[in-house]
C-alpha positions as CSV (number, residue, x, y, z in Angstrom):
1,M,-57.0,-98.8,70.5
2,R,-59.5,-100.9,68.5
3,T,-59.2,-98.7,65.4
4,K,-55.5,-98.4,64.5
5,L,-54.0,-96.2,61.7
6,T,-50.9,-98.4,61.5
7,L,-49.2,-100.2,64.3
8,A,-47.9,-98.4,67.5
9,A,-46.6,-95.4,65.7
10,L,-49.9,-94.3,64.3
11,A,-51.7,-95.2,67.5
12,C,-49.5,-92.7,69.2
13,A,-50.3,-90.1,66.5
14,L,-54.0,-90.5,67.2
15,A,-53.5,-90.3,70.9
16,I,-51.7,-87.0,70.8
17,A,-53.9,-85.4,68.1
18,P,-55.9,-82.3,69.1
19,A,-59.4,-82.9,70.2
20,G,-60.7,-80.9,67.2
21,A,-58.6,-82.8,64.6
22,K,-60.5,-83.8,61.5
23,E,-57.8,-84.8,59.1
24,L,-54.6,-86.7,59.9
25,R,-51.6,-86.2,57.7
26,F,-48.5,-88.2,58.4
27,A,-45.3,-89.3,56.8
28,F,-42.9,-92.2,57.0
29,Q,-39.5,-93.1,55.6
30,G,-41.0,-96.1,53.7
31,D,-44.0,-96.6,51.5
32,A,-46.8,-99.1,51.7
33,D,-45.5,-100.7,48.5
34,S,-48.8,-102.3,47.4
35,M,-52.4,-102.2,48.4
36,D,-52.6,-106.0,47.9
37,P,-52.8,-107.3,51.4
38,Y,-50.9,-110.5,50.6
39,T,-48.0,-109.0,48.6
40,L,-45.6,-107.9,51.3
41,N,-45.1,-109.3,54.8
42,E,-43.7,-106.0,56.1
43,T,-44.6,-104.2,59.3
44,F,-45.5,-100.8,58.0
45,T,-47.4,-102.1,54.9
46,L,-49.4,-104.6,57.1
47,G,-50.1,-101.8,59.6
48,F,-51.4,-99.4,57.0
49,L,-53.6,-102.1,55.3
50,G,-54.8,-103.2,58.7
51,N,-57.1,-100.2,58.7
52,I,-58.6,-101.2,55.4
53,Y,-58.7,-105.0,55.6
54,E,-59.7,-107.1,58.7
55,G,-59.0,-110.6,59.8
56,L,-61.2,-113.1,61.6
57,I,-59.5,-111.9,64.8
58,R,-57.9,-108.6,65.9
59,R,-55.7,-107.4,68.7
60,G,-57.1,-105.3,71.5
61,P,-55.4,-102.4,73.3
62,D,-53.6,-104.9,75.6
63,L,-52.8,-107.1,72.6
64,T,-55.2,-109.8,73.6
65,I,-57.1,-111.6,70.8
66,E,-60.6,-110.2,70.1
67,P,-63.3,-111.2,67.8
68,A,-63.4,-109.4,64.4
69,L,-64.9,-110.9,61.3
70,A,-65.4,-114.0,63.4
71,V,-67.6,-113.6,66.5
72,R,-66.5,-116.8,68.2
73,W,-64.5,-120.0,67.6
74,E,-63.8,-123.3,69.1
75,I,-61.6,-126.4,68.6
76,A,-64.1,-128.9,67.2
77,A,-61.4,-131.7,67.2
78,P,-57.7,-131.8,68.0
79,D,-56.9,-131.0,64.3
80,R,-59.9,-128.9,63.5
81,W,-60.9,-125.3,64.4
82,R,-64.4,-123.9,63.8
83,F,-65.1,-120.2,63.3
84,H,-68.5,-118.6,63.4
85,L,-68.6,-115.5,61.2
86,R,-70.1,-112.1,61.8
87,R,-73.3,-111.5,60.0
88,G,-74.4,-108.2,58.3
89,V,-70.8,-107.2,57.4
90,K,-70.2,-105.5,54.0
91,F,-67.1,-104.8,52.0
92,H,-66.4,-101.2,51.1
93,E,-68.0,-101.6,47.7
94,G,-71.1,-103.2,49.0
95,E,-70.5,-106.9,48.7
96,D,-71.8,-109.1,51.6
97,F,-69.2,-110.9,53.7
98,T,-69.7,-114.7,53.8
99,A,-67.8,-117.9,54.2
100,D,-67.1,-117.9,50.5
101,D,-64.8,-114.9,51.0
102,V,-62.9,-116.7,53.8
103,L,-62.4,-119.8,51.7
104,F,-61.3,-117.6,48.7
105,S,-58.9,-115.6,51.0
106,A,-57.4,-118.8,52.4
107,D,-56.6,-120.1,48.9
108,R,-55.3,-116.7,47.8
109,V,-53.0,-116.2,50.8
110,R,-51.4,-119.5,50.0
111,A,-51.1,-119.0,46.3
112,K,-47.9,-118.2,44.3
113,G,-46.9,-114.7,44.8
114,S,-48.2,-114.3,48.4
115,D,-45.7,-113.2,51.0
116,L,-48.1,-114.2,53.8
117,T,-48.2,-118.0,53.2
118,T,-47.1,-118.6,56.8
119,R,-50.5,-117.3,58.1
120,L,-52.0,-120.7,57.2
121,A,-48.9,-122.9,57.7
122,G,-50.0,-126.4,58.5
123,V,-53.6,-125.9,57.3
124,K,-54.5,-128.7,54.9
125,E,-58.1,-127.8,54.2
126,V,-60.7,-125.1,54.8
127,V,-64.3,-126.2,54.7
128,K,-67.5,-124.2,54.4
129,I,-70.1,-125.6,56.8
130,D,-72.7,-122.9,55.9
131,D,-72.6,-119.2,54.8
132,Y,-71.4,-118.1,58.2
133,T,-69.4,-121.1,59.5
134,V,-66.0,-122.4,58.4
135,E,-63.6,-125.0,59.6
136,F,-59.8,-125.2,59.3
137,A,-58.4,-128.7,59.3
138,T,-54.7,-128.8,60.3
139,E,-52.0,-131.4,59.6
140,A,-51.4,-131.7,63.4
141,P,-53.0,-130.2,66.5
142,N,-52.2,-126.5,66.7
143,P,-53.4,-124.6,69.7
144,I,-52.1,-121.2,68.4
145,L,-53.4,-121.5,64.8
146,H,-55.0,-118.0,64.8
147,V,-52.5,-115.9,66.7
148,E,-51.2,-114.1,63.5
149,W,-54.6,-113.8,61.8
150,G,-55.0,-110.2,62.8
151,S,-52.7,-109.3,59.8
152,W,-54.4,-111.8,57.4
153,G,-57.1,-109.6,55.9
154,V,-60.1,-111.2,54.3
155,M,-60.8,-110.2,50.7
156,S,-64.0,-110.1,48.7
157,K,-64.1,-113.1,46.3
158,S,-66.4,-111.5,43.8
159,W,-64.5,-108.2,43.7
160,S,-61.1,-109.9,43.3
161,E,-62.4,-112.1,40.5
162,K,-64.1,-109.2,38.8
163,H,-60.8,-107.3,38.6
164,N,-58.7,-110.3,37.5
165,A,-57.0,-110.4,40.9
166,A,-57.8,-113.9,42.1
167,T,-54.1,-114.4,42.8
168,P,-51.7,-112.0,44.7
169,E,-49.5,-109.5,43.1
170,A,-46.0,-111.0,43.3
171,M,-43.6,-108.3,44.4
172,A,-40.6,-109.9,42.8
173,D,-42.2,-110.0,39.4
174,D,-43.2,-106.3,39.4
175,Q,-46.4,-107.0,37.5
176,E,-49.1,-104.6,38.6
177,K,-52.6,-105.9,39.3
178,Y,-55.8,-104.0,40.1
179,T,-55.0,-104.6,43.8
180,T,-51.7,-102.8,43.5
181,R,-53.5,-99.4,43.7
182,H,-57.0,-100.4,44.8
183,A,-58.4,-102.0,47.9
184,N,-61.8,-103.3,49.1
185,G,-61.9,-104.5,52.7
186,T,-64.3,-104.4,55.6
187,G,-62.2,-102.3,57.9
188,P,-62.8,-98.9,59.5
189,F,-61.1,-97.0,56.7
190,R,-61.7,-97.0,53.0
191,L,-58.9,-96.3,50.4
192,V,-59.8,-93.3,48.2
193,S,-56.6,-93.0,46.2
194,R,-53.1,-94.4,46.0
195,E,-50.1,-92.8,44.1
196,A,-47.0,-95.0,44.5
197,G,-44.2,-93.1,46.2
198,I,-46.4,-89.9,46.5
199,R,-49.4,-90.4,48.8
200,A,-52.3,-92.6,49.9
201,V,-55.6,-91.2,51.0
202,A,-58.2,-93.0,53.1
203,V,-61.5,-91.9,54.7
204,P,-63.6,-93.5,57.4
205,N,-65.9,-96.4,56.4
206,P,-69.5,-95.2,57.4
207,N,-70.7,-98.7,57.3
208,W,-68.1,-100.3,59.5
209,W,-69.7,-102.9,61.8
210,D,-67.9,-101.5,64.9
211,N,-68.4,-97.8,64.4
212,A,-70.1,-97.6,67.7
213,N,-66.8,-98.3,69.4
214,K,-64.5,-96.2,67.2
215,V,-62.1,-93.9,69.1
216,H,-61.2,-91.2,66.6
217,N,-62.9,-88.2,65.0
218,L,-61.1,-88.2,61.7
219,T,-62.7,-87.4,58.4
220,K,-59.6,-88.1,56.2
221,V,-56.1,-89.6,56.5
222,T,-53.3,-88.7,54.1
223,F,-50.1,-90.6,54.1
224,T,-46.9,-89.3,52.3
225,P,-43.8,-91.5,52.0
226,I,-40.6,-89.5,52.4
227,A,-37.6,-91.8,52.0
228,S,-34.7,-89.4,52.5
229,D,-33.7,-88.0,55.9
230,A,-33.0,-84.7,54.2
231,T,-36.5,-84.3,52.9
232,R,-38.4,-85.1,56.1
233,V,-40.2,-81.9,56.9
234,P,-40.0,-80.6,60.5
235,A,-43.3,-79.6,62.1
236,A,-42.3,-75.9,62.2
237,W,-41.8,-75.9,58.5
238,K,-45.1,-77.6,57.9
239,E,-46.8,-74.8,59.8
240,E,-44.8,-72.2,57.9
241,L,-45.6,-73.7,54.5
242,G,-49.3,-74.2,55.1
243,P,-51.8,-76.9,54.3
244,D,-50.1,-77.8,51.0
245,W,-46.7,-78.2,52.7
246,A,-45.9,-81.5,51.0
247,Q,-46.4,-80.2,47.5
248,I,-44.5,-77.0,48.2
249,W,-41.7,-78.8,49.9
250,H,-41.2,-81.2,47.0
251,A,-41.7,-78.6,44.2
252,W,-39.7,-75.6,45.6
253,R,-37.1,-76.7,48.2
254,H,-34.2,-77.0,45.8
255,T,-35.0,-73.9,43.7
256,V,-33.1,-70.6,43.6
257,G,-35.8,-68.8,45.6
258,N,-35.4,-71.1,48.6
259,L,-31.8,-72.2,48.7
260,T,-30.7,-69.7,51.3
261,V,-33.5,-70.3,53.7
262,T,-33.4,-74.0,54.3
263,G,-31.0,-76.4,55.9
264,Y,-28.1,-75.4,53.7
265,N,-27.1,-72.8,56.3
266,S,-25.0,-74.9,58.7
267,E,-25.2,-72.4,61.5
268,M,-29.0,-72.1,61.5
269,G,-29.8,-75.6,60.5
270,N,-33.3,-76.3,59.3
271,A,-35.0,-73.8,61.6
272,P,-38.2,-72.2,60.3
273,F,-38.0,-69.0,58.3
274,R,-39.2,-66.7,61.0
275,E,-36.5,-67.9,63.4
276,K,-33.8,-67.4,60.7
277,R,-35.2,-64.0,59.9
278,D,-35.3,-62.7,63.5
279,A,-32.3,-64.4,65.0
280,E,-29.1,-62.6,65.8
281,R,-27.1,-62.3,62.6
282,G,-30.1,-63.7,60.8
283,F,-31.6,-62.3,57.6
284,C,-32.6,-59.0,59.2
285,D,-28.9,-58.4,59.9
286,S,-27.7,-59.8,56.6
287,P,-25.6,-57.4,54.5
288,L,-26.2,-59.4,51.3
289,R,-28.4,-57.6,48.7
290,L,-30.0,-60.9,47.7
291,N,-31.4,-61.2,51.2
292,A,-32.8,-57.7,51.3
293,D,-36.4,-58.8,50.6
294,L,-36.2,-61.4,53.4
295,R,-36.0,-58.7,56.1
296,Q,-39.5,-57.6,55.3
297,A,-41.1,-61.0,54.5
298,G,-43.9,-61.9,56.9
299,R,-44.4,-65.4,55.6
300,W,-42.6,-68.1,53.7
301,D,-44.7,-70.3,51.5
302,G,-44.8,-71.4,47.9
303,E,-45.9,-68.0,46.6
304,A,-43.1,-66.2,48.5
305,I,-40.5,-68.7,47.3
306,R,-41.7,-68.4,43.7
307,A,-41.6,-64.6,43.8
308,R,-38.1,-64.5,45.3
309,G,-36.9,-67.0,42.7
310,E,-38.2,-64.9,39.8
311,R,-36.5,-61.8,41.2
312,L,-33.1,-63.5,41.7
313,A,-33.4,-65.2,38.3
314,G,-34.1,-61.8,36.7
315,E,-31.1,-60.2,38.3
316,A,-28.9,-63.1,37.3
317,V,-29.9,-62.8,33.7
318,G,-29.1,-59.1,33.8
319,I,-25.7,-59.7,35.3
320,W,-24.6,-62.8,33.3
321,R,-26.0,-62.1,29.9
322,R,-26.1,-64.8,27.3
323,P,-23.2,-64.3,24.8
324,V,-24.1,-63.7,21.2
325,L,-21.7,-65.9,19.2
326,P,-21.5,-66.5,15.4
327,D,-22.6,-69.9,14.1
328,R,-19.0,-71.0,13.2
329,V,-18.0,-70.6,16.9
330,L,-21.1,-72.4,18.2
331,A,-20.5,-75.2,15.8
332,S,-17.1,-75.9,17.4
333,Y,-18.9,-76.7,20.7
334,R,-21.6,-79.0,19.2
335,A,-20.9,-82.7,19.4
336,D,-22.0,-85.0,16.7
337,D,-23.7,-88.4,17.4
338,T,-20.6,-90.5,16.6
339,G,-18.8,-89.9,19.9
340,G,-17.4,-87.3,22.2
341,G,-19.2,-85.2,24.8
342,G,-21.9,-82.5,24.7
343,Y,-24.8,-84.9,24.6
344,T,-28.3,-83.9,25.9
345,I,-31.3,-86.0,26.9
346,G,-32.7,-85.4,23.5
347,H,-29.9,-87.6,22.0
348,H,-31.6,-90.6,23.7
349,P,-34.7,-91.4,21.6
350,H,-36.2,-93.5,24.4
351,L,-36.1,-90.5,26.8
352,R,-37.7,-87.9,24.5
353,P,-41.2,-86.5,25.3
354,G,-43.8,-89.0,24.1
355,A,-41.4,-92.0,24.3
356,P,-42.4,-94.9,26.5
357,M,-39.6,-94.3,29.0
358,H,-39.8,-90.5,29.2
359,D,-42.1,-90.2,32.2
360,L,-40.4,-93.0,34.1
361,F,-37.0,-91.4,33.5
362,E,-38.1,-88.0,34.6
363,A,-39.5,-89.5,37.8
364,I,-36.3,-91.3,38.8
365,R,-34.2,-88.4,37.5
366,Q,-35.9,-86.0,39.9
367,S,-35.5,-88.5,42.8
368,I,-31.8,-88.8,42.2
369,L,-31.2,-85.1,41.8
370,A,-33.2,-84.5,45.0
371,L,-30.5,-86.5,47.0
372,G,-28.6,-83.2,47.4
373,P,-27.4,-80.1,45.6
374,E,-24.0,-81.7,45.1
375,V,-25.4,-84.3,42.7
376,R,-24.5,-83.6,39.1
377,E,-26.1,-85.0,35.9
378,E,-23.9,-85.7,32.9
379,V,-25.5,-87.1,29.7
380,R,-23.3,-89.7,28.0
381,R,-23.7,-91.4,24.6
382,H,-25.1,-94.6,26.0
383,Y,-26.4,-93.6,29.5
384,V,-27.1,-90.7,31.8
385,A,-24.6,-90.4,34.7
386,Y,-25.2,-89.0,38.2
387,K,-22.1,-88.0,40.1
388,W,-20.9,-87.2,43.6
389,R,-17.2,-86.8,43.2
390,T,-17.5,-89.7,40.7
391,N,-20.4,-91.7,39.2
392,F,-22.6,-93.4,41.7
393,V,-25.4,-94.4,39.3
394,D,-25.7,-94.5,35.6
395,V,-29.1,-94.9,34.0
396,V,-29.1,-96.9,30.7
397,P,-32.2,-96.2,28.7
398,Q,-33.9,-98.9,26.6
399,K,-37.1,-98.9,24.7
400,H,-39.3,-100.5,27.4
401,R,-37.2,-100.2,30.6
402,L,-34.5,-98.3,32.4
403,L,-31.3,-100.0,33.7
404,P,-29.8,-98.0,36.6
405,T,-26.2,-99.3,37.1
406,L,-24.9,-98.8,40.6
407,N,-21.1,-98.1,41.0
408,M,-20.5,-100.6,43.8
409,R,-19.5,-104.2,44.2
410,F,-22.3,-106.7,44.1
411,A,-21.2,-108.2,47.4
412,E,-21.8,-104.7,49.1
413,I,-25.5,-104.3,48.1
414,D,-28.2,-104.7,50.8
415,D,-31.1,-105.9,48.6
416,P,-33.7,-107.8,50.7
417,R,-36.0,-108.2,47.7
418,G,-33.3,-109.6,45.5
419,L,-34.1,-107.3,42.6
420,A,-30.5,-106.3,41.8
421,A,-28.4,-108.2,39.3
422,D,-24.7,-109.0,39.4
423,I,-23.2,-107.7,36.2
424,T,-19.6,-108.0,37.3
425,N,-17.2,-108.3,34.3
426,L,-20.1,-108.5,31.8
427,G,-18.9,-105.3,29.9
428,L,-22.2,-103.6,30.0
429,W,-22.7,-99.8,29.8
430,G,-22.3,-97.8,33.0
431,N,-20.0,-98.1,35.9
432,G,-20.3,-100.7,38.7
433,D,-21.2,-104.3,39.2
434,V,-24.9,-103.9,40.2
435,Q,-27.9,-103.3,37.9
436,V,-31.6,-102.8,38.6
437,E,-34.4,-103.1,36.0
438,L,-37.2,-100.5,36.1
439,D,-40.3,-100.5,34.0
440,N,-42.8,-98.6,36.1
441,E,-42.9,-95.8,38.7
442,R,-44.0,-98.1,41.5
443,Q,-40.5,-99.6,41.6
444,I,-38.8,-96.2,42.1
445,P,-39.0,-95.9,45.9
446,Y,-37.2,-99.3,46.5
447,A,-34.7,-98.6,43.7
448,M,-33.8,-95.3,45.3
449,E,-32.9,-97.2,48.5
450,L,-30.3,-99.1,46.5
451,V,-29.2,-95.8,44.8
452,R,-28.6,-94.3,48.2
453,Q,-26.3,-97.1,49.1
454,A,-24.2,-96.4,46.0
455,R,-24.1,-92.7,46.8
456,A,-23.1,-93.4,50.4
457,G,-20.1,-95.4,49.1
458,K,-19.0,-92.6,46.8
459,R,-19.1,-90.2,49.8
460,Q,-16.6,-92.4,51.5
461,G,-14.5,-92.8,48.4
462,G,-14.7,-95.4,45.7
463,T,-13.7,-96.4,42.2
464,A,-13.6,-93.6,39.7
465,G,-16.3,-93.2,37.0
466,D,-15.8,-91.7,33.6
């Protein structure tokens, strides 16, 4: 396929899409961590951005090299390649594509912070012959110089400089640039919005130079990263929940109105609601009063879950009434701020509403609690602990950052980006020898991969927390 919507996985998604499909919604266990095309040399990220940015060459359906932003090329000398650029191409925001953009992109992809420096390995100079001709001088003859250039997307020089993004966003530094959430390529799709860890939305580029050969009928593409196996939504549930399935799934799946109709039932698994309702010994046959309304329910979406939750909560309040206790009794249960238990989130000034770390903490807090109903939160004097049998992560709040401490040995952590710190025997707050620093929500998806490793270790047993 000439127009791809990631690598092979999304090509298959397009191939099997119904003929009348207009919008493609898809999910994946990982996220495209940045919209900067030089930040991360990772298959999924490159595949996603390959629909937005284009290289001088591309790969055809049989993986042969085809012209893209270059219409042809030749070896001008043993150590020099000449590329003739496509005329009349525009970037998504209207800038003309010229040789200046190729020279700029060649410098940028080799700059500090780039994860794609190998794309131009051995290139000692890039020369502009005219507005639509460039030459690449190599240190030695290289007959396969361009074979990886399908994933080296050309960027607009003027656009990048306008937004102070003349150098790549360095993933290890976690310093956001404009290119972290925005993109401006020449490819078949244009990025509309990007919310790290939540969704990315793209629409077709009406001015793409190769629209005459496009092989899809899409009007919109929405990508949702779903990192946990437990939260990947089966197709039947998507149909049941309706067009807003992603929002409903995230907002309502762990609420009281929904707990008895999801995968928590080990016999029925994660089958859709109608199957659970009508199956032998299903909800229609249930003797439980709390399931009485499910026998008559004809649908199961966000409104149905909310209504059932309100009913069950109302009954619970009537059954387990709040005790009325005199102040002297309540006082005996209140902890002061000098030690002991009974702390709340409000005891941590950096986590209170309006504080710099409040929103970041709430985001990672919800991600940790979503790992499973067995995860418990306990607020301590110096940190917030999350437990499965024992502590597996303790979040230490500071004024301008959060420090999740993972209860595992540093030698056990699988951290390909090298963001975790070894705090063995340093006597810091929290349990464990691994600490991660967070100062923005974009870091959460990767941090949660590390948290899952700590939780997996606690499932199998491990050192006790407090």
